[in-house]
mmJSON file of the N, C-alpha and C atoms, coordinates in Angstrom:
{"data_MODEL":{"atom_site":{
"group_PDB":["ATOM","ATOM","ATOM","ATOM","ATOM","ATOM","ATOM","ATOM","ATOM","ATOM","ATOM","ATOM","ATOM","ATOM","ATOM","ATOM","ATOM","ATOM","ATOM","ATOM","ATOM","ATOM","ATOM","ATOM","ATOM","ATOM","ATOM","ATOM","ATOM","ATOM","ATOM","ATOM","ATOM","ATOM","ATOM","ATOM","ATOM","ATOM","ATOM","ATOM","ATOM","ATOM","ATOM","ATOM","ATOM","ATOM","ATOM","ATOM","ATOM","ATOM","ATOM","ATOM","ATOM","ATOM","ATOM","ATOM","ATOM","ATOM","ATOM","ATOM","ATOM","ATOM","ATOM","ATOM","ATOM","ATOM","ATOM","ATOM","ATOM","ATOM","ATOM","ATOM","ATOM","ATOM","ATOM","ATOM","ATOM","ATOM","ATOM","ATOM","ATOM","ATOM","ATOM","ATOM","ATOM","ATOM","ATOM","ATOM","ATOM","ATOM","ATOM","ATOM","ATOM","ATOM","ATOM","ATOM","ATOM","ATOM","ATOM","ATOM","ATOM","ATOM","ATOM","ATOM","ATOM","ATOM","ATOM","ATOM","ATOM","ATOM","ATOM","ATOM","ATOM","ATOM","ATOM","ATOM","ATOM","ATOM","ATOM","ATOM","ATOM","ATOM","ATOM","ATOM","ATOM","ATOM","ATOM","ATOM","ATOM","ATOM","ATOM","ATOM","ATOM","ATOM","ATOM","ATOM","ATOM","ATOM","ATOM","ATOM","ATOM","ATOM","ATOM","ATOM","ATOM","ATOM","ATOM","ATOM","ATOM","ATOM","ATOM","ATOM","ATOM"],
"id":[1,2,3,4,5,6,7,8,9,10,11,12,13,14,15,16,17,18,19,20,21,22,23,24,25,26,27,28,29,30,31,32,33,34,35,36,37,38,39,40,41,42,43,44,45,46,47,48,49,50,51,52,53,54,55,56,57,58,59,60,61,62,63,64,65,66,67,68,69,70,71,72,73,74,75,76,77,78,79,80,81,82,83,84,85,86,87,88,89,90,91,92,93,94,95,96,97,98,99,100,101,102,103,104,105,106,107,108,109,110,111,112,113,114,115,116,117,118,119,120,121,122,123,124,125,126,127,128,129,130,131,132,133,134,135,136,137,138,139,140,141,142,143,144,145,146,147,148,149,150,151,152,153],
"type_symbol":["N","C","C","N","C","C","N","C","C","N","C","C","N","C","C","N","C","C","N","C","C","N","C","C","N","C","C","N","C","C","N","C","C","N","C","C","N","C","C","N","C","C","N","C","C","N","C","C","N","C","C","N","C","C","N","C","C","N","C","C","N","C","C","N","C","C","N","C","C","N","C","C","N","C","C","N","C","C","N","C","C","N","C","C","N","C","C","N","C","C","N","C","C","N","C","C","N","C","C","N","C","C","N","C","C","N","C","C","N","C","C","N","C","C","N","C","C","N","C","C","N","C","C","N","C","C","N","C","C","N","C","C","N","C","C","N","C","C","N","C","C","N","C","C","N","C","C","N","C","C","N","C","C"],
"label_atom_id":["N","CA","C","N","CA","C","N","CA","C","N","CA","C","N","CA","C","N","CA","C","N","CA","C","N","CA","C","N","CA","C","N","CA","C","N","CA","C","N","CA","C","N","CA","C","N","CA","C","N","CA","C","N","CA","C","N","CA","C","N","CA","C","N","CA","C","N","CA","C","N","CA","C","N","CA","C","N","CA","C","N","CA","C","N","CA","C","N","CA","C","N","CA","C","N","CA","C","N","CA","C","N","CA","C","N","CA","C","N","CA","C","N","CA","C","N","CA","C","N","CA","C","N","CA","C","N","CA","C","N","CA","C","N","CA","C","N","CA","C","N","CA","C","N","CA","C","N","CA","C","N","CA","C","N","CA","C","N","CA","C","N","CA","C","N","CA","C","N","CA","C","N","CA","C","N","CA","C"],
"label_alt_id":[null,null,null,null,null,null,null,null,null,null,null,null,null,null,null,null,null,null,null,null,null,null,null,null,null,null,null,null,null,null,null,null,null,null,null,null,null,null,null,null,null,null,null,null,null,null,null,null,null,null,null,null,null,null,null,null,null,null,null,null,null,null,null,null,null,null,null,null,null,null,null,null,null,null,null,null,null,null,null,null,null,null,null,null,null,null,null,null,null,null,null,null,null,null,null,null,null,null,null,null,null,null,null,null,null,null,null,null,null,null,null,null,null,null,null,null,null,null,null,null,null,null,null,null,null,null,null,null,null,null,null,null,null,null,null,null,null,null,null,null,null,null,null,null,null,null,null,null,null,null,null,null,null],
"label_comp_id":["MET","MET","MET","PRO","PRO","PRO","GLN","GLN","GLN","MET","MET","MET","MET","MET","MET","PRO","PRO","PRO","LEU","LEU","LEU","SER","SER","SER","TRP","TRP","TRP","LEU","LEU","LEU","THR","THR","THR","LEU","LEU","LEU","TYR","TYR","TYR","ILE","ILE","ILE","PHE","PHE","PHE","PHE","PHE","PHE","ILE","ILE","ILE","MET","MET","MET","MET","MET","MET","LEU","LEU","LEU","MET","MET","MET","MET","MET","MET","PHE","PHE","PHE","SER","SER","SER","PHE","PHE","PHE","THR","THR","THR","ASN","ASN","ASN","TYR","TYR","TYR","TYR","TYR","TYR","SER","SER","SER","PHE","PHE","PHE","ILE","ILE","ILE","PRO","PRO","PRO","LEU","LEU","LEU","PRO","PRO","PRO","SER","SER","SER","SER","SER","SER","THR","THR","THR","SER","SER","SER","LYS","LYS","LYS","THR","THR","THR","ILE","ILE","ILE","SER","SER","SER","ILE","ILE","ILE","LYS","LYS","LYS","THR","THR","THR","LEU","LEU","LEU","ASN","ASN","ASN","TRP","TRP","TRP","LYS","LYS","LYS","TRP","TRP","TRP"],
"label_asym_id":["A","A","A","A","A","A","A","A","A","A","A","A","A","A","A","A","A","A","A","A","A","A","A","A","A","A","A","A","A","A","A","A","A","A","A","A","A","A","A","A","A","A","A","A","A","A","A","A","A","A","A","A","A","A","A","A","A","A","A","A","A","A","A","A","A","A","A","A","A","A","A","A","A","A","A","A","A","A","A","A","A","A","A","A","A","A","A","A","A","A","A","A","A","A","A","A","A","A","A","A","A","A","A","A","A","A","A","A","A","A","A","A","A","A","A","A","A","A","A","A","A","A","A","A","A","A","A","A","A","A","A","A","A","A","A","A","A","A","A","A","A","A","A","A","A","A","A","A","A","A","A","A","A"],
"label_entity_id":["1","1","1","1","1","1","1","1","1","1","1","1","1","1","1","1","1","1","1","1","1","1","1","1","1","1","1","1","1","1","1","1","1","1","1","1","1","1","1","1","1","1","1","1","1","1","1","1","1","1","1","1","1","1","1","1","1","1","1","1","1","1","1","1","1","1","1","1","1","1","1","1","1","1","1","1","1","1","1","1","1","1","1","1","1","1","1","1","1","1","1","1","1","1","1","1","1","1","1","1","1","1","1","1","1","1","1","1","1","1","1","1","1","1","1","1","1","1","1","1","1","1","1","1","1","1","1","1","1","1","1","1","1","1","1","1","1","1","1","1","1","1","1","1","1","1","1","1","1","1","1","1","1"],
"label_seq_id":[1,1,1,2,2,2,3,3,3,4,4,4,5,5,5,6,6,6,7,7,7,8,8,8,9,9,9,10,10,10,11,11,11,12,12,12,13,13,13,14,14,14,15,15,15,16,16,16,17,17,17,18,18,18,19,19,19,20,20,20,21,21,21,22,22,22,23,23,23,24,24,24,25,25,25,26,26,26,27,27,27,28,28,28,29,29,29,30,30,30,31,31,31,32,32,32,33,33,33,34,34,34,35,35,35,36,36,36,37,37,37,38,38,38,39,39,39,40,40,40,41,41,41,42,42,42,43,43,43,44,44,44,45,45,45,46,46,46,47,47,47,48,48,48,49,49,49,50,50,50,51,51,51],
"pdbx_PDB_ins_code":[null,null,null,null,null,null,null,null,null,null,null,null,null,null,null,null,null,null,null,null,null,null,null,null,null,null,null,null,null,null,null,null,null,null,null,null,null,null,null,null,null,null,null,null,null,null,null,null,null,null,null,null,null,null,null,null,null,null,null,null,null,null,null,null,null,null,null,null,null,null,null,null,null,null,null,null,null,null,null,null,null,null,null,null,null,null,null,null,null,null,null,null,null,null,null,null,null,null,null,null,null,null,null,null,null,null,null,null,null,null,null,null,null,null,null,null,null,null,null,null,null,null,null,null,null,null,null,null,null,null,null,null,null,null,null,null,null,null,null,null,null,null,null,null,null,null,null,null,null,null,null,null,null],
"Cartn_x":[58.376,59.425,59.029,58.996,58.594,59.67,59.226,60.164,60.029,61.162,61.155,61.145,60.648,60.645,62.063,62.398,63.761,64.248,63.354,63.751,64.265,63.658,64.081,65.473,65.74,67.078,68.102,67.752,68.675,68.971,67.961,68.2,69.022,68.8,69.617,71.071,71.28,72.622,73.335,72.656,73.253,73.528,72.618,72.799,74.04,74.209,75.356,76.666,76.625,77.832,78.239,77.264,77.574,78.107,77.551,78.051,79.477,79.758,81.117,82.098,81.703,82.583,82.807,81.759,81.926,82.815,82.631,83.462,84.92,85.163,86.521,87.169,86.421,86.975,87.291,86.402,86.679,87.875,88.03,89.205,90.475,90.39,91.581,92.01,91.074,91.428,91.58,91.185,91.363,92.735,93.478,94.82,95.789,96.483,97.449,98.84,99.67,101.007,101.879,102.619,103.513,104.866,105.397,106.696,107.804,108.627,109.733,111.025,111.618,112.846,114.076,113.982,115.124,114.894,115.944,115.813,116.098,115.177,115.303,115.657,116.548,116.897,116.035,115.652,114.813,115.718,115.636,116.449,115.633,116.227,115.562,116.26,115.494,116.056,115.784,116.825,116.632,116.427,115.539,115.198,115.409,116.246,116.497,115.588,114.686,113.749,114.385,114.288,114.788,113.588,113.19,111.985,112.327],
"Cartn_y":[118.699,117.702,116.598,115.355,114.289,114.0,113.701,113.41,111.96,111.402,110.019,110.015,108.961,108.888,108.604,108.984,108.832,107.386,106.446,105.045,104.599,105.117,104.778,105.351,106.564,107.141,106.313,105.862,105.052,103.723,103.085,101.813,102.013,103.103,103.386,103.634,104.379,104.66,103.367,102.527,101.255,100.362,100.354,99.552,99.982,101.271,101.752,101.593,101.739,101.505,100.038,99.145,97.719,97.349,97.946,97.684,98.191,99.336,99.881,98.991,98.519,97.642,96.32,95.74,94.474,94.649,95.728,96.003,96.18,96.895,97.11,95.815,95.012,93.738,92.798,92.725,91.828,92.306,93.603,94.1,93.864,94.001,93.821,92.361,91.451,90.052,89.314,89.9,89.236,89.513,90.433,90.734,89.638,89.046,87.988,88.511,88.771,89.284,88.198,88.583,87.644,87.651,86.483,86.456,86.839,87.764,88.19,87.608,86.72,86.058,86.898,87.723,88.562,89.966,90.551,91.922,92.887,93.772,94.727,96.098,96.771,98.116,99.114,100.137,101.162,102.287,102.576,103.664,104.953,105.96,107.249,108.235,108.83,109.817,111.205,111.946,113.304,114.229,115.146,116.07,117.477,118.236,119.61,120.521,121.166,122.06,123.43,123.945,125.295,126.147,126.985,127.761,128.977],
"Cartn_z":[83.743,83.767,84.755,84.309,85.232,86.271,87.443,88.53,88.936,89.295,89.757,91.276,91.823,93.275,93.777,94.997,95.499,95.541,95.772,95.803,94.434,93.403,92.056,91.772,92.242,92.082,92.823,93.989,94.783,94.105,93.568,92.882,91.622,90.898,89.729,90.113,91.168,91.648,92.048,92.799,93.225,92.017,91.068,89.866,89.09,88.873,88.104,88.867,90.174,90.969,90.901,90.989,90.893,89.507,88.469,87.113,86.958,87.498,87.434,88.182,89.349,90.12,89.408,88.847,88.125,86.901,86.198,85.025,85.433,86.527,87.005,87.473,88.199,88.684,87.531,86.561,85.436,84.628,84.476,83.764,84.565,85.859,86.698,86.725,86.891,87.041,85.713,84.612,83.325,82.726,83.303,82.804,83.234,82.255,82.541,82.177,83.159,82.839,82.209,81.219,80.557,81.262,81.598,82.266,81.294,81.724,80.873,81.429,80.675,81.119,80.808,79.779,79.433,79.968,80.482,80.982,79.838,79.633,78.544,79.11,78.438,78.867,78.108,78.798,78.203,77.732,76.458,75.92,75.962,76.539,76.664,75.742,74.85,73.938,74.511,74.688,75.183,74.002,74.187,73.125,73.649,72.986,73.389,72.587,73.3,72.626,72.458,71.265,70.986,70.595,71.49,71.246,70.422],
"occupancy":[1.0,1.0,1.0,1.0,1.0,1.0,1.0,1.0,1.0,1.0,1.0,1.0,1.0,1.0,1.0,1.0,1.0,1.0,1.0,1.0,1.0,1.0,1.0,1.0,1.0,1.0,1.0,1.0,1.0,1.0,1.0,1.0,1.0,1.0,1.0,1.0,1.0,1.0,1.0,1.0,1.0,1.0,1.0,1.0,1.0,1.0,1.0,1.0,1.0,1.0,1.0,1.0,1.0,1.0,1.0,1.0,1.0,1.0,1.0,1.0,1.0,1.0,1.0,1.0,1.0,1.0,1.0,1.0,1.0,1.0,1.0,1.0,1.0,1.0,1.0,1.0,1.0,1.0,1.0,1.0,1.0,1.0,1.0,1.0,1.0,1.0,1.0,1.0,1.0,1.0,1.0,1.0,1.0,1.0,1.0,1.0,1.0,1.0,1.0,1.0,1.0,1.0,1.0,1.0,1.0,1.0,1.0,1.0,1.0,1.0,1.0,1.0,1.0,1.0,1.0,1.0,1.0,1.0,1.0,1.0,1.0,1.0,1.0,1.0,1.0,1.0,1.0,1.0,1.0,1.0,1.0,1.0,1.0,1.0,1.0,1.0,1.0,1.0,1.0,1.0,1.0,1.0,1.0,1.0,1.0,1.0,1.0,1.0,1.0,1.0,1.0,1.0,1.0],
"B_iso_or_equiv":[0.0,0.0,0.0,0.0,0.0,0.0,0.0,0.0,0.0,0.0,0.0,0.0,0.0,0.0,0.0,0.0,0.0,0.0,0.0,0.0,0.0,0.0,0.0,0.0,0.0,0.0,0.0,0.0,0.0,0.0,0.0,0.0,0.0,0.0,0.0,0.0,0.0,0.0,0.0,0.0,0.0,0.0,0.0,0.0,0.0,0.0,0.0,0.0,0.0,0.0,0.0,0.0,0.0,0.0,0.0,0.0,0.0,0.0,0.0,0.0,0.0,0.0,0.0,0.0,0.0,0.0,0.0,0.0,0.0,0.0,0.0,0.0,0.0,0.0,0.0,0.0,0.0,0.0,0.0,0.0,0.0,0.0,0.0,0.0,0.0,0.0,0.0,0.0,0.0,0.0,0.0,0.0,0.0,0.0,0.0,0.0,0.0,0.0,0.0,0.0,0.0,0.0,0.0,0.0,0.0,0.0,0.0,0.0,0.0,0.0,0.0,0.0,0.0,0.0,0.0,0.0,0.0,0.0,0.0,0.0,0.0,0.0,0.0,0.0,0.0,0.0,0.0,0.0,0.0,0.0,0.0,0.0,0.0,0.0,0.0,0.0,0.0,0.0,0.0,0.0,0.0,0.0,0.0,0.0,0.0,0.0,0.0,0.0,0.0,0.0,0.0,0.0,0.0],
"pdbx_formal_charge":[null,null,null,null,null,null,null,null,null,null,null,null,null,null,null,null,null,null,null,null,null,null,null,null,null,null,null,null,null,null,null,null,null,null,null,null,null,null,null,null,null,null,null,null,null,null,null,null,null,null,null,null,null,null,null,null,null,null,null,null,null,null,null,null,null,null,null,null,null,null,null,null,null,null,null,null,null,null,null,null,null,null,null,null,null,null,null,null,null,null,null,null,null,null,null,null,null,null,null,null,null,null,null,null,null,null,null,null,null,null,null,null,null,null,null,null,null,null,null,null,null,null,null,null,null,null,null,null,null,null,null,null,null,null,null,null,null,null,null,null,null,null,null,null,null,null,null,null,null,null,null,null,null],
"auth_seq_id":[1,1,1,2,2,2,3,3,3,4,4,4,5,5,5,6,6,6,7,7,7,8,8,8,9,9,9,10,10,10,11,11,11,12,12,12,13,13,13,14,14,14,15,15,15,16,16,16,17,17,17,18,18,18,19,19,19,20,20,20,21,21,21,22,22,22,23,23,23,24,24,24,25,25,25,26,26,26,27,27,27,28,28,28,29,29,29,30,30,30,31,31,31,32,32,32,33,33,33,34,34,34,35,35,35,36,36,36,37,37,37,38,38,38,39,39,39,40,40,40,41,41,41,42,42,42,43,43,43,44,44,44,45,45,45,46,46,46,47,47,47,48,48,48,49,49,49,50,50,50,51,51,51],
"auth_comp_id":["MET","MET","MET","PRO","PRO","PRO","GLN","GLN","GLN","MET","MET","MET","MET","MET","MET","PRO","PRO","PRO","LEU","LEU","LEU","SER","SER","SER","TRP","TRP","TRP","LEU","LEU","LEU","THR","THR","THR","LEU","LEU","LEU","TYR","TYR","TYR","ILE","ILE","ILE","PHE","PHE","PHE","PHE","PHE","PHE","ILE","ILE","ILE","MET","MET","MET","MET","MET","MET","LEU","LEU","LEU","MET","MET","MET","MET","MET","MET","PHE","PHE","PHE","SER","SER","SER","PHE","PHE","PHE","THR","THR","THR","ASN","ASN","ASN","TYR","TYR","TYR","TYR","TYR","TYR","SER","SER","SER","PHE","PHE","PHE","ILE","ILE","ILE","PRO","PRO","PRO","LEU","LEU","LEU","PRO","PRO","PRO","SER","SER","SER","SER","SER","SER","THR","THR","THR","SER","SER","SER","LYS","LYS","LYS","THR","THR","THR","ILE","ILE","ILE","SER","SER","SER","ILE","ILE","ILE","LYS","LYS","LYS","THR","THR","THR","LEU","LEU","LEU","ASN","ASN","ASN","TRP","TRP","TRP","LYS","LYS","LYS","TRP","TRP","TRP"],
"auth_asym_id":["A","A","A","A","A","A","A","A","A","A","A","A","A","A","A","A","A","A","A","A","A","A","A","A","A","A","A","A","A","A","A","A","A","A","A","A","A","A","A","A","A","A","A","A","A","A","A","A","A","A","A","A","A","A","A","A","A","A","A","A","A","A","A","A","A","A","A","A","A","A","A","A","A","A","A","A","A","A","A","A","A","A","A","A","A","A","A","A","A","A","A","A","A","A","A","A","A","A","A","A","A","A","A","A","A","A","A","A","A","A","A","A","A","A","A","A","A","A","A","A","A","A","A","A","A","A","A","A","A","A","A","A","A","A","A","A","A","A","A","A","A","A","A","A","A","A","A","A","A","A","A","A","A"],
"auth_atom_id":["N","CA","C","N","CA","C","N","CA","C","N","CA","C","N","CA","C","N","CA","C","N","CA","C","N","CA","C","N","CA","C","N","CA","C","N","CA","C","N","CA","C","N","CA","C","N","CA","C","N","CA","C","N","CA","C","N","CA","C","N","CA","C","N","CA","C","N","CA","C","N","CA","C","N","CA","C","N","CA","C","N","CA","C","N","CA","C","N","CA","C","N","CA","C","N","CA","C","N","CA","C","N","CA","C","N","CA","C","N","CA","C","N","CA","C","N","CA","C","N","CA","C","N","CA","C","N","CA","C","N","CA","C","N","CA","C","N","CA","C","N","CA","C","N","CA","C","N","CA","C","N","CA","C","N","CA","C","N","CA","C","N","CA","C","N","CA","C","N","CA","C","N","CA","C","N","CA","C"],
"pdbx_PDB_model_num":[1,1,1,1,1,1,1,1,1,1,1,1,1,1,1,1,1,1,1,1,1,1,1,1,1,1,1,1,1,1,1,1,1,1,1,1,1,1,1,1,1,1,1,1,1,1,1,1,1,1,1,1,1,1,1,1,1,1,1,1,1,1,1,1,1,1,1,1,1,1,1,1,1,1,1,1,1,1,1,1,1,1,1,1,1,1,1,1,1,1,1,1,1,1,1,1,1,1,1,1,1,1,1,1,1,1,1,1,1,1,1,1,1,1,1,1,1,1,1,1,1,1,1,1,1,1,1,1,1,1,1,1,1,1,1,1,1,1,1,1,1,1,1,1,1,1,1,1,1,1,1,1,1]
}}}
């Protein structure tokens, strides 16, 4: 089984961490919340389970 040198593992780790952070930041900052002028009530339906 071929082995990689430790520096290569470190660069791969840093590369994937940076990609994950960039992906997370772009997803976080690309979300645009829509202003809701009307207040909506949430209807909750209760369900009685009969086992």
